[in-house]
C-alpha positions in Angstrom: 58.6 -4.3 18.3 58.7 -0.8 19.6 55.0 -0.5 19.8 55.0 -3.4 22.2 57.0 -1.3 24.7 54.5 0.7 26.7 55.5 4.2 27.7 55.3 5.1 31.4 54.0 8.5 30.4 50.6 8.2 28.7 48.9 10.6 26.2 47.3 13.6 27.8 44.0 12.5 26.3 44.0 9.4 28.5 45.0 11.5 31.6 42.1 13.8 30.9 39.7 10.9 30.4 40.6 9.4 33.7 40.3 12.8 35.5 36.8 13.2 34.1 35.9 9.6 35.0 37.0 10.4 38.6 36.9 6.8 39.8 40.2 5.2 40.6 42.1 6.1 43.8 45.5 7.8 43.5 47.3 4.5 44.3 45.5 2.7 41.6 44.9 5.2 38.8 48.4 4.7 37.3 48.0 0.9 37.1 44.5 1.4 35.7 45.8 3.7 32.9 48.6 1.2 32.2 46.3 -1.8 31.8 43.8 0.4 29.8 46.6 1.6 27.5 48.0 -1.9 27.1 44.6 -3.2 25.8 45.0 -0.8 22.8 48.6 -1.6 22.0 48.4 -4.5 19.7 49.9 -7.3 21.7 49.8 -10.6 19.7 48.7 -12.2 23.0 47.6 -9.8 25.7 48.3 -10.8 29.3 49.5 -9.3 32.6 52.9 -10.9 32.0 53.1 -9.3 28.5 52.3 -5.9 30.0 55.0 -6.3 32.7 57.6 -7.3 30.1 56.7 -4.3 28.0 57.5 -1.8 30.8 60.7 -1.3 32.7 59.2 0.0 35.9 58.7 -1.7 39.2 55.3 -0.1 39.8 54.1 -1.9 36.7 55.5 -5.3 37.7 53.6 -8.5 37.3 52.8 -8.5 41.0 51.4 -5.0 41.0 49.4 -5.5 37.8 48.0 -8.8 38.9 47.0 -7.2 42.2 45.2 -4.4 40.4 43.1 -6.9 38.4 42.5 -9.5 41.1 42.5 -8.0 44.6 42.7 -4.2 44.6 40.0 -2.1 46.2 37.8 -1.0 43.3 34.3 -2.1 42.3 33.9 -3.2 38.7 30.1 -2.6 38.8 30.6 0.9 40.2 33.2 1.6 37.5 30.7 0.5 34.8 28.0 2.8 36.3 30.5 5.7 36.3 31.4 4.9 32.7 27.7 5.0 31.6 27.1 8.2 33.6 30.1 9.8 32.0 28.5 9.1 28.5 25.1 10.3 29.7 26.5 13.7 30.8 27.7 14.7 27.3 25.1 15.6 24.7 27.3 14.0 22.0 27.4 10.6 23.7 24.2 10.3 25.7 21.5 7.9 24.8 18.5 9.0 22.6 14.9 7.9 22.6 15.1 6.8 19.0 18.0 4.5 19.9 17.9 0.9 21.0 19.7 -1.8 22.9 20.7 -5.2 21.5 21.0 -8.4 23.5 23.3 -11.2 22.4 26.0 -13.6 23.7 29.5 -14.4 22.7 32.2 -16.8 23.8 35.9 -17.1 24.5 37.6 -20.4 23.7 39.5 -22.0 26.6 41.6 -25.1 27.2 40.9 -27.2 30.2 38.5 -26.6 33.1 40.5 -24.2 35.3 38.9 -21.0 34.0 35.8 -20.0 36.1 32.6 -20.6 34.1 34.3 -22.4 31.1 32.9 -25.8 30.2 31.9 -27.8 27.1 28.9 -26.0 25.5 27.7 -24.3 22.4 30.1 -21.6 21.4 28.4 -18.6 19.7 31.8 -17.3 18.4 32.7 -20.7 16.8 29.2 -21.7 15.8 29.7 -25.2 17.3 30.2 -27.1 20.5 33.5 -26.3 22.3 35.1 -25.7 25.6 34.5 -22.0 26.3 33.2 -19.3 28.6 30.0 -17.6 27.4 28.7 -14.1 28.3 25.5 -12.3 27.6 25.9 -8.5 26.9 23.7 -5.5 26.1 24.7 -2.9 23.7 23.3 0.6 23.0 23.2 2.0 19.5 21.6 4.9 17.5 22.4 6.4 14.1 25.5 8.1 15.4 27.2 5.9 18.0 27.2 2.7 19.8 28.7 1.4 23.1 28.4 -1.6 25.4 26.3 -1.5 28.5 26.5 -4.6 30.6 28.1 -8.0 30.7 26.9 -11.1 32.6 28.8 -14.4 32.7 26.8 -17.6 32.0 27.4 -20.5 34.4 26.2 -24.0 34.0 23.2 -25.0 36.3 22.7 -21.3 37.3 20.7 -18.5 35.6 19.9 -19.3 32.0 21.0 -17.0 29.2 17.4 -15.9 28.9 17.4 -14.9 32.5 20.6 -13.0 32.0 19.0 -11.2 28.9 16.2 -10.1 31.1 18.6 -9.0 33.8 20.6 -6.7 31.5 17.3 -5.2 30.1 16.3 -4.4 33.7 19.6 -2.8 34.4 19.2 -0.5 31.4 15.7 0.5 32.5 16.8 1.2 36.1 19.4 3.8 34.8 16.6 5.7 33.0 18.5 5.5 29.7 16.7 7.0 26.7 15.8 4.2 24.2 12.6 2.9 22.8 13.7 -0.3 21.2 15.2 -3.7 22.1 16.7 -6.0 19.4 17.7 -9.7 19.6 18.0 -12.7 17.3 15.6 -15.6 17.0 17.2 -17.6 19.8 16.2 -14.9 22.3 12.8 -14.5 20.7 11.0 -16.2 23.6 8.0 -15.4 25.7 10.2 -14.6 28.7 12.3 -12.0 26.9 9.3 -10.5 24.9 7.3 -10.1 28.1 10.2 -8.5 29.8 10.5 -5.9 27.0 6.8 -5.2 27.1 6.8 -5.0 30.9 8.9 -1.9 30.4 6.7 -0.6 27.6 9.4 -0.8 24.9 9.2 -2.0 21.3 11.1 -5.0 20.1 12.2 -6.4 16.7 13.5 -9.9 16.1 12.9 -12.6 13.5 11.4 -16.1 13.7 13.0 -19.5 13.2 11.9 -21.2 10.0 10.3 -24.0 12.1 8.2 -21.6 14.2 4.4 -22.2 14.0 2.0 -19.3 13.2 -1.7 -19.2 12.5 -2.3 -18.0 8.9 -5.8 -18.1 7.3 -7.0 -20.1 10.3 -4.4 -22.9 9.7 -1.2 -23.8 11.5 1.7 -22.9 9.2 5.5 -23.0 9.7 7.4 -19.8 9.1 9.2 -21.4 6.1 5.9 -22.2 4.5 4.4 -18.9 5.4 7.3 -17.1 3.6 6.7 -19.2 0.4 2.9 -18.6 0.5 3.2 -14.9 1.1 6.0 -14.5 -1.6 3.9 -16.3 -4.2 1.0 -13.9 -3.6 3.1 -10.7 -3.7 6.0 -9.4 -5.7 6.8 -6.7 -3.2 10.3 -6.8 -1.7 8.8 -6.3 1.8 5.6 -8.0 2.7 3.7 -6.7 5.7 1.4 -9.5 7.0 0.0 -7.4 9.8 -1.1 -9.1 13.1 -0.8 -12.9 13.2 -0.7 -15.4 16.1 2.7 -16.9 16.8 2.8 -20.0 18.9 4.0 -19.5 22.4 4.2 -15.7 21.9 0.8 -14.4 20.9 -0.5 -11.8 18.4 2.3 -9.8 16.8 3.1 -8.0 13.5 5.0 -10.1 11.0 7.0 -8.6 8.1 8.8 -10.7 5.4 11.9 -9.6 3.6 14.5 -11.8 1.8 12.9 -15.0 3.1 13.2 -13.8 6.7 10.2 -13.3 8.8 10.6 -10.4 11.3 8.4 -9.9 14.3 7.6 -6.8 16.2 5.1 -5.3 18.7 5.1 -2.0 16.8 2.1 -1.6 14.5 2.5 2.0 13.6 5.8 2.4 11.8 6.2 1.5 8.1 7.6 -2.0 7.4 10.7 -0.5 5.8 11.4 1.5 9.0 11.0 -1.7 11.1 13.5 -3.6 9.0 15.8 -0.6 9.2 15.5 -0.6 13.0 16.6 -4.2 13.2 19.8 -3.4 11.3 20.9 -1.6 14.5 21.3 -5.0 16.1 24.5 -5.6 14.1 26.3 -3.1 16.2 26.7 -5.7 18.9 28.2 -8.2 16.5 30.6 -5.6 15.3 31.5 -4.8 18.9 32.3 -8.4 19.6 34.5 -8.7 16.5 36.2 -5.3 16.9 36.9 -5.7 20.6 38.3 -9.1 20.1 40.6 -8.0 17.3 41.7 -4.7 18.8 41.0 -4.6 22.6 41.9 -8.1 23.7 38.3 -8.9 24.8 39.0 -12.6 24.7 42.6 -12.6 25.6 42.4 -12.5 29.4 45.0 -14.8 31.0 43.3 -15.0 34.4 41.0 -17.8 35.7 39.1 -16.1 38.5 35.6 -15.0 37.6 36.0 -11.6 39.3 39.3 -10.9 37.5 37.7 -11.9 34.1 34.8 -9.5 34.7 37.2 -6.7 35.6 39.1 -7.3 32.4 35.9 -7.0 30.4 34.9 -3.8 32.1 38.3 -2.3 31.3 37.7 -3.3 27.7 34.3 -1.6 27.8 36.1 1.5 29.2 38.6 1.4 26.3 35.8 1.2 23.8 34.0 4.1 25.5 37.2 6.2 25.3 37.3 5.5 21.5 33.6 6.6 21.1 34.2 9.7 23.2 37.4 10.7 21.4 35.8 10.2 18.0 32.7 12.2 18.7 34.6 15.0 20.4 37.4 15.1 17.8 40.0 14.7 20.5 42.8 13.9 18.1 41.8 16.2 15.2 44.7 18.7 16.0 47.5 16.1 16.0 46.2 13.5 13.5 45.5 14.2 9.8 43.9 10.9 9.1 40.5 9.5 10.1 39.6 7.3 13.1 36.2 6.0 11.9 36.9 2.5 13.0 38.3 1.0 16.2 41.2 -0.5 14.4 42.2 2.9 13.1 42.0 4.3 16.6 44.1 1.6 18.2 46.7 2.1 15.5 46.8 5.8 16.3 47.3 5.0 20.0 50.1 2.6 19.1 51.7 5.3 17.0 51.4 7.8 19.9 53.0 5.2 22.2 55.8 4.7 19.7 56.5 8.5 19.6 56.4 8.7 23.4 58.8 5.8 23.7 61.2 7.3 21.2 60.9 10.7 22.9 61.6 9.2 26.4 64.7 7.4 25.0 65.9 10.6 23.3 65.5 12.6 26.5 67.6 10.1 28.4 70.4 10.5 25.8 70.0 14.3 25.9 70.3 14.3 29.7 73.5 12.3 29.5 74.9 14.9 27.1 73.8 17.7 29.4 71.3 19.0 26.8 67.8 20.3 27.3 65.1 17.6 27.0 62.3 17.6 24.4 58.9 18.9 25.6 
């Protein structure tokens, strides 16, 4: 239970991170750190109330923390830009031309209709219909690192998820980030998204639904039949079919592996390399899973759309802190284990909190006994 008590004094690494970020005003930075630290402290059910109950200090009361998330004077979009700029300024964390961004959506299950943007719809996280809030996000990844870029809420009867996918691609381009590739699954493999990628002169890799129609040997063929025909003609593990016409898309390169038909606008790289590129897309799925398990991504207990967005940006900030700390070896001098995964990192932060809480309590006792406190 001790690791659910949040220390008022945070690890120096967090203080240094917020100093370098240089975003929050003096009257808000303490609350920002507290909310940020709370995301990593393993609450069974994260909420503003849980944070308040975990800290015996009036400046971290429910009212103050609620105000920080809902009404305080900070711009969540500006914070996100600062976060990405912070990563771009360090050679270890900046984007690389060989990297790529993945586009996908996830959902958070909700009860009732009070939460802004929540309604009965297909839930990507559940794989079925449900009452949920859906968001479209973009995620950068290369061979060394990955981190989230943008998040856009999906609302019924407003911009479609395809529109939001194009929006987050545009945002990445406007920042002049270094990446050459865009990855998405077969649901996003539409003319709208593909044209957006090619408008910015980027490569894409996706895969086709089994029912998609292509022209093969001058005949209309479903992708499922195409896979059977091509596999019967070749024993190769990877079959490069070259340029074929795909209905509603146009002429693109198709590559078959493990009964899946990949599609790309890159005609130069070897087929093995193209398949390897697509594996980068799984970083976004891993982010969804890890951030929900370890950073309370889906545990917001607020209903207002702005407050929910701010919660997600704070989760993005916490994930960025992990990436930054891992690549810079921030905890190498005080921790003998590894922090290769987000769960290992949050466990370390919880242990640091436990030590801090115990130290604070010990110093109170030492003061009562007129003894010197621990440094």
